[in-house]
N, C-alpha and C positions, 0 to 999 in steps of 0.2 A: 431460705429465701435466697434468691438469688436474681440477678437479673438478669435476661437474655444476653449473651456473650455482644459485644457489638463489632463492628467489622473490621474498621476501623483501629481497633486494639486488639485483634486476633493474636494470640499467641502460637509459636511450638508445642508439640503436643508436650515436650520437657520440659519447656520452660512454664507452659501450664500446671505441670506439676509441682513444679518447683514452688510457683506463686501462690500456691494454694497451700501446700505444708501445711504454712503458720498458721491458717485461718480454720479458725470453727466459728457456731453461730454465739458462741460466748468469751470471745475475746481469746481464739487461743495465738496470740503474738510469742509464743516462746524465745521467739530470736533476741528481744529485747531483752536482755539479763547482765548486760555489761553497762558499767554511763557510760557516757561516749563524752568526747571534751567541745566537741562542734555545735553543741545547738543548748545554748544558757538563755536559759530565760533573763527578762530583764528584774534589776534586782529594786523592789520596790522601795519610793522613799521612805524612811523610819520614821517619820511622821505619820505617815498613814496606819502604821501598825499602833503608833501610842494614841493616835485618835480614836479607835476603835476599843480601847482597854477601859471603859468604866473603873469608875474607883470602888471595889471590893475583892475579897480576896479569893483565890480560887477554889476554894472551900462551901461558898458559900452557896446556900440551898440546896447543898448535896444531901442533908440530911436525912432525908427519907429514901435515898436511894439502896436498894440490896446490896447487900453485902455479895449475895451470888451474880459475877461478872454475867453469867446464863438468864440471869432473869429478866423480866422487862422490866423497865425503871416505870418511875412515879406521875410521868408527863404523859398525856396526850401527846401526838406528833400532828405540828401544822407542816404543811409542804405546798409550796409554790412554785410555777414554774416562770423562767424570769429570761427576756430575751436581751442578750446586752454582748454588743462589740460584734455582731450580727451571728453570733454563737448560743444554741439554747441551753440554759442549765436548769438544773435542780436544784431544789434547796428543803431538806428538814429541819424541823427546831421542834423545840421544848415548847409548847402551847398552853396558855393563860389554865390553871386549874378550873375543869368545868363546862370549857367551853365549846367542846364536842359535843356536848350535852343534844339529842336530838338531830344531828349530822351523820349523814351515810358517810361510809369510809371511802376513798378514793381507788378508785382500778385503773391502771394502766391497760391500753388499748397498744400492744406491742407494733401495733401495724405502723406507730409513728414512726419508726425505727429504720421504714423502707422510703423509698422516694418514691411521690405521689401517684405518678404513674403506674409503679406496683401495689399501690396499697389496696386498688379497688379490685385487683384480682383474687382479692382472696376475702369471701362473703364477711359479714356481720355474724353469721351462727358460725364460721371457722376463726373467727376473729383470735388470737392468741392474745389471752389475756393476765396482768399483773394484777391481784387484790393487795393492796398495799393497806397496812396496820398505823393508817393515817387520814387528816381528812382536810381538805383542800381549804387553806384560807385565814385558816385561826388564827388570833393574834397571839404572839410571842406571849411567852410568860416574863415579862418585865419586871416582877419580885425575885425572882432570882438572879443568878448567874452575878458576873457575865460567864459566857458559855465558851468553853473551849472551840475550835475548829476541826473538823474532820473532812481532805479534801480527797474525794475516789475519782481513782481513776481507770475509766474500764479500760479491756483489750481489745483487740483487733477481731475485726466483727462483731462488737460489742456494742453498748448504747447505755443511756448515762443510768437505769434503772436494771440494768443484767441481775446488780448484786443486793437486791430492794430490802432481802432479809438483813444482813447487816447494819445495811445503812437507818432503817428505820428505827432497829434495835437501839443504836446508839443513840440516836437524835432522844429518842423515850428516856434514858437516863442522863440526859444533860449536854448534850454537844449539837452544835449547828453543823451539819452535814450537807455539803455540796457537791453536786459531779454533774462535768458537762459532756456533751457527745463532741467527741474530738473530729474533726474531718478528716480523711485521711486516715481514722483506725476507727470510724464509725461504722455500722454495719452498711448502710446503704453505699458508701462509697467503696470499702474493701469486697461487696458485689459487686463491681465492677474491676476489682481487680488493682481501686488505687492507690495504692497501701503505700503508706510512709515508716518504716522500721528507723526508729531512734531519732522520730520528728521531736519538733520542741514542743512539747502538747503540753508542758508546763504552763506556759505565759497562756496559753486558751485560759487556764483557771488562776494563774495571775489576774487576769482581768479581772474577773468577776471580785479575786479578793481585793483588787484596790478598789473596786467601786462599792465594796462594804466598808474597808476605811475611811473614804470619802462621805460615806452614808448619802450614797446617789440614792437618787429618788425611786429608782428600779428596787432597789435592796432595804429603805426607809422601811419597813416593816420589820424588820428586825431589830429594831427603837437602840440602835447601836450596842447591842448586847453580846455582838458576837466577840470574842476578844482574840485577835491575830497575832498576839503575843503568846499563846501556844495555839499550833497548831500543830497534827496529825497527819500525814501521807499516807496512802492505803492504795492497794493499786494490784489488778488482778493480771495476770501472766505480759502482754506489753505493757501494761498498766505499770504492772512492778518496775518495767524497766524506765519509766517515767518517771516512778516515784523516785530511782535512784535520783536521779536527774534535776529533780525537782529541786532548787534553789531560791529562798527568800528568808529574812529573819523569822525566828518565831517557829521554824520547824522541829520541833523535841521530838520527835519519832515515827518511826518509816515502818512501812507494813507491807513487803512484796509479797505477795500468795500467788503460788506455780508461779514462779517466775525465779529469780536471782537473788542477787545480796543489795549490798548498798554501799556508799561510802562516806566517811568524816563530813560532816559541816559542822559551823561552829555553833549553834545550838541543840544540833541529836544529842540525846542523851543515851539513847537505845534505838533495838534493831529488831523485830520479831520476824523470822522466815516460818512461812506457813509453807508445807508442800503437801504432795500426796504421793504414796506408792506407788500407785498403776496410772501416775499420769504417761497416757501417751504422746503428746505433744512436748512438756519441756521435762524433760528426766530428771526423775528422782537427786540421780548424781550431781546435777546442774545446780538444784538446789542447795545442796549440799555445801558445795563448790561456793555459792554466791555467799552461805552463813558464814564459811570460812575466812572468807575475805573483806566480811563485814566487820568495823569497828565494835568496840567493846563501848558499852550494854549490849548484849546480842544474847537472842534465845530460836532455835529452832524445833519446830512442831512439823511432823510428818504423819497426815493422816492414813491408816492402814484402810484396803483395800477399796481406796476412793479413786479416782480420775482427774483430771483438768478440770470439769464443769463442777467440782464441789462447793467450789466459795463462791457459787453464782446460783440463781435462782433459774437456770435456764432447762434442765431434766423435769422442773415441773411446770413450766410455761406452756401452755398449749396441748400436756398428755392427753388430755381426753379427745386429743384429735388426731393420737397421734404422736403429736411433739413439731416442735415449730418448722422443721425441716421437714418433714409430712406433709402438713397441713400446706407449705410451697409448694411443694411436688404435685400435690392435689388440685393444686390453683392454677397449675400450669407454668407455674416460674422454673425457670431451667436451675437444677442442682445437680453439680459434680456428683458421679459415685465417691470419689475423694473426698469432698465436703460432708458429705451424707456422714462418711464413719468419723469424720475429726471432731463434728458438731455433736457426736454422741458422749463423747469420752468421757465415763465417769456413771454413766446413766446406766448400766446395768444393772437389771434387779439384782444381782449377787451380791452386787457392791454397796457400798457404803448408803444406806438411804437418806436421801437428801436434809430429812428431818433431825434426824443424830448429826450430818455435816452442818448443819444451823445451828445447833447446839454446841457443838463444839470449836466453831468459830466465830460463831457469837460472843463464846465466855473467852477465848485466848484475846481476843481483839480489844475487846472489853477491858477484860483486865489490864492490858498492855497500855492502852488509850489513859485508864483512869490513873494508874501510877504515874504516868508522864506527865498528863495534864492536869489530873484532878482531884491528887491528894489520896488517890488510892492506894491501897497495902499491896506488896508484890504478891504475886497469886501464881504464879509460874508452875512453882515446883507443886503444890497443890492439887490444881489442874491437871498436872500431868500423871498423877498420881487417881484421881477423879475417872479419866479418861483412857488410863493407860490397856484398854479390852481395844480400845480405836483408834490406836496411837501405835507407829511402827517405830518410832525415833523421838527421843525429846533432848534437846541440850541446851547448857547457859553458861555463859562467859561474864561474868563482871567485871 
């Protein structure tokens, strides 16, 4: 889904190729793997963290959560779209038991990730859609919790729902999950080659977290059940670099996927580096180097016969019409050949099937989040054995 190149922004042929190398439809921003010192988000007032932490223990209400981290949790998932600070955010959360009865599950029309003038070029019949195991506007389960918070960062040319399978899974197991469309990392901007690698994307997410801490009107539906003293940061590709730079009180676990590693921070207790051994955007060697440079406790899991998009839903989105990029091409939207290749990295039929990739990624990420944020038991070794046939490498250092 590319916008027609704008003449004032025309690039020489070589520069055009260089600009596109990091881009893919599912956030192929592999250059953002090393933390930088020049883009530090504002540190929130500690009072905001304290204000968002109701009196309860981190294990309260989790008795019914399945022991298997790959299994869906006991909560129906509510979701709301929030516009705040000039940005669009999505929030998934554990919903009140039974409140989903008689409701239809939400389906996202991914044309939202294009600028309005380009959306109309794709017909309703060909619109790429993402079904979500979630329901619009349900009340939060105010009996359980408080719930740890997971912040997700999409990658270059990505969007806030690109890894929907993971985010709805976490919410079903008792997490409040937030994701933002990041300008200059968002699909619509990236397609105009308006990309900022190493930008301060954490500040965008911090605005939402600060609003949650203040219980602002836009997020009051959370009923102060989001616990900002227990935060997990997860990101894909360039979003993994954003995870490494994201600093605020309460971040206890970082999970960069198809990216690099992380650095030490005051509250950090664990890092999980996830990669793919056939990633053509961020080479597996860079993923291993990222793991090596990360502080302990740290874990590494590399998926076998998997590519860059194994950590997203993009291989499945629009598949019935040839995939996202084919839909754009058919609609007359200019798509460079290079982007067509990069935008399907990991989607080959002979590679790890999306449903298996989701199972594995859900299991490892959930286990890591629950161990660090919600009284879960260590499960990395067990999962490494369980999924050994689909993993090329695992490591752990405590």
